[in-house]
C-alpha positions, -999 to 999 in steps of 0.1 A, spaced: 223 -40 121 207 -43 156 187 -75 159 156 -78 180 156 -104 208 151 -139 194 118 -144 213 104 -113 196 113 -126 162 98 -160 170 64 -146 181 63 -121 152 70 -148 127 45 -173 141 18 -146 142 26 -134 107 25 -169 91 -2 -184 112 18 -216 114 48 -228 135 60 -249 106 60 -220 81 75 -196 106 103 -221 114 111 -224 77 112 -186 74 135 -184 105 156 -213 94 151 -232 127 136 -265 135 98 -264 140 102 -285 172 126 -260 186 104 -231 177 73 -248 192 93 -256 224 104 -219 227 68 -207 223 56 -231 250 84 -219 273 73 -183 267 37 -192 274 48 -209 306 69 -179 316 39 -155 314 14 -181 326 -10 -177 297 -13 -190 261 -2 -168 233 -15 -189 205 -46 -211 200 -36 -244 184 -59 -251 155 -61 -282 132 -43 -262 105 -20 -237 121 -22 -213 151 -41 -181 159 -32 -154 184 -51 -153 217 -61 -120 232 -30 -120 253 -9 -128 222 -24 -99 204 -15 -75 232 20 -88 234 25 -87 196 16 -50 194 43 -43 220 68 -65 202 63 -49 168 65 -14 183 98 -24 200 111 -39 167 102 -8 148 120 14 174 151 -8 172 152 -3 134 149 34 139 177 34 165 200 14 142 193 39 114 201 68 136 234 52 147 243 48 110 236 85 106 259 94 134 286 76 114 278 98 84 259 72 65 225 69 50 219 31 50 192 6 59 160 -7 45 130 15 36 97 -3 35 70 14 15 34 5 7 18 22 -23 -12 22 -45 -11 2 -77 -15 35 -97 20 46 -86 37 12 -81 48 8 -117 61 43 -124 63 71 -98 76 51 -68 102 30 -87 115 61 -104 118 78 -70 136 48 -55 160 47 -84 169 84 -81 173 80 -44 197 51 -47 218 70 -71 227 93 -42 224 67 -14 234 33 -28 235 18 7 198 20 11 176 -10 2 139 -9 -5 109 -32 1 80 -22 -21 45 -35 -15 15 -24 -35 -22 -28 -27 -55 -11 -20 -58 17 5 -74 -3 33 -46 -29 32 -19 -2 30 -32 16 60 -35 -17 80 1 -26 71 13 8 83 -5 5 116 11 -30 120 45 -15 114 49 -38 84 58 -7 63 74 27 72 55 48 47 24 46 26 14 64 -6 -23 58 -10 -55 73 -24 -79 89 0 -71 71 33 -99 76 58 -92 103 84 -74 88 114 -55 101 144 -31 72 138 -19 86 105 5 115 101 0 131 66 33 143 52 23 154 17 -7 151 -6 -17 160 -41 -51 163 -58 -57 133 -80 -92 132 -96 -105 99 -109 -105 97 -147 -123 77 -174 -96 59 -195 -102 48 -230 -86 43 -264 -74 75 -281 -99 69 -309 -129 66 -286 -156 92 -293 -153 107 -258 -115 109 -258 -113 146 -268 -135 159 -240 -121 181 -212 -142 164 -186 -170 139 -183 -199 131 -160 -207 95 -151 -242 99 -167 -225 104 -201 -209 70 -199 -241 49 -197 -241 41 -234 -207 24 -232 -194 -8 -217 -172 -3 -187 -144 -21 -169 -140 -17 -132 -118 -29 -103 -133 -54 -78 -148 -44 -45 -113 -40 -29 -105 -10 -51 -109 24 -36 -121 36 -71 -148 9 -72 -163 19 -39 -163 56 -50 -179 47 -83 -206 25 -67 -215 52 -43 -217 79 -70 -238 56 -92 -261 47 -64 -267 84 -55 -273 93 -91 -294 62 -97 -272 52 -127 -268 17 -141 -239 5 -163 -230 -25 -184 -200 -39 -166 -180 -58 -192 -151 -67 -170 -144 -67 -132 -107 -73 -124 -84 -72 -94 -55 -59 -114 -50 -23 -127 -28 -37 -156 -56 -60 -166 -81 -31 -168 -56 -10 -188 -50 -39 -213 -87 -46 -217 -95 -9 -222 -68 -6 -249 -80 -37 -267 -117 -28 -267 -141 2 -268 -148 -2 -231 -142 26 -206 -121 20 -175 -114 41 -145 -80 51 -131 -63 80 -114 -45 102 -139 -11 95 -123 -15 58 -130 -19 62 -168 9 87 -177 31 62 -194 3 49 -216 -9 84 -224 26 95 -234 29 64 -257 -5 72 -272 -20 40 -260 -47 56 -238 -66 88 -233 -79 99 -200 -106 124 -192 -113 137 -156 -147 129 -141 -164 160 -129 -189 144 -105 -184 160 -71 -176 128 -51 -150 117 -77 -133 150 -85 -118 158 -51 -97 127 -45 -62 129 -31 -29 110 -33 -16 110 3 19 102 16 18 93 53 36 76 82 22 63 115 16 90 140 38 88 171 65 67 155 98 81 141 106 61 109 143 51 103 165 79 90 167 64 55 129 64 53 127 100 65 152 111 39 135 92 11 102 106 23 114 141 18 124 133 -18 91 116 -25 71 145 -11 89 168 -35 81 145 -65 45 143 -53 42 181 -53 53 182 -89 25 159 -100 -2 183 -89 
């Protein structure tokens, strides 16, 4: 595997960890040696790259400019190494994918397992989070691909595939609303609800819809975990909110029922597979992306 220049790895690690000591531990080098190398680089370009703080370091403006170039170069080296492997007739390497929590426990792990059956030489790094964090990670080149709900329009994103994914009300199968074909938010006011915190894409969409409709709800639980919301919903008569794709296992087991919300702002949501525009991902990521796009089409 092609390795980036040591100086690149040093600057990237210090910026990522915000601490020379933590970066040195990650790189398995002495912190004094790492600090000396950073000082040498700063002397070489005649400007500080990091601001020394009481607890750690922070990039200067010059450091931020250099880091963008370094990470772009490191990403291009990974892509080149992957293409060289392809010339040898191999699909190998590491695929780094960021995905929404709704697909992190089912769809994406199944896609990875199926892909590795055919390409056992490919390793994966899977990170789950909210849409804003996923997009930020993609633009930093921390991941090769993202599968996220409704990323905001951006010239920096190249959309590869997408599938409609309306927001649903999730509840126990014995809930009085469980048999409905669809629901409006106004019909849920009589019930306690469980919602994600303010980092959730679903929470922001719900808050906006509630505000425009002048609706108020009794929020029984606010949580930062999708699994916590599911468990609470199954244990109580409260109504939670989740995309349909994120509840399929529980619905198949008979633990949950889901009903699509028909309110206009909530019914047109999408699950989007994207990479960073202008950057060619490693061959292994491109190949996996094609498989994942096919699986995504089957969900719609």
